[in-house]
Steps between C-alpha positions, in 0.01 A plus 500: 500500500622848437582715796261762361205264562608420857554717803632457853163382626487205254624150580579235239432148628627173350465138612846401375835657426472366144187711441654808664828474310317466166309824556715733710755509779260668740224337694461245772475122478237352730539135406270252333156421640220644707665487843839630392339791317268591787766481770779679314282772348344569841846543651591750229180702546560512877836668440409749227186658355434463129225654291503227233642149462540327165539124500682379188560144386403202289179296502330204343196556280194280473446396138139627498615854590611592148854595601825399332843421636683832540189716544536763772187566704380687804305309764178684588378249759649202675386236747608169648261240354622225732357702792159546338215470592600493865677835506408805290831616362465707184749786472514775240758724343475859624710664228574427134779525247259471207583146383254224403320401821435141612361303793758308699498196725768469767568131548688294755646279228524541124227336298625155402221356284296606199181431698599735782605764246160477332317522833696802624484661156122534528543779755855630451742585220833460682652337806778620727627395839513847661244741348214482750743523794657809342159667454388405853810645667479819293135537601588448867766774489307743277742471209378530140562167328584406142590149386670447162571153363650352184371163388774236505292184464155352481356380831424144401703180482810580704792489256766761574675423170212686329537813712644806327631698796763693302244619245259602775768692692625671183147616413435604860813714506429656160140583595593658831787700351257649248 
């Protein structure tokens, strides 16, 4: 991202160093998953006040969502489907960068079968392992939240040899730099 689009009250958030290093040298790495994101982001917000946080990373897309590998999208809403219907947990973006907007599912484990991908794809377009936790913590601390993801794979039969992480990260970086 260009420094002109960010200011001192913005925080860039990444799950992994790989994602951060592909986009920019700035930003914090919270770790992969719901708990790591919630704990580490909460610690950061307890130490410093931010106006806006932007979570940046890769995601899997459900085939029915009409997305392609390499597409860069903005998550407008996110929830944890494994906690439904017992716990209402829908979270929403509170700011926007103007990219194509999608509905996300934050999952405990990547989708590993075509059947699960089809089932989750009825309600969501992408899956991540951190998005809902990011939105929830931002809401708790009154921080505007934006989540940007590049599609690296289809959330279906788990075959990492089909993932295109480099392409996704390249497109993510190019989109955010523009």
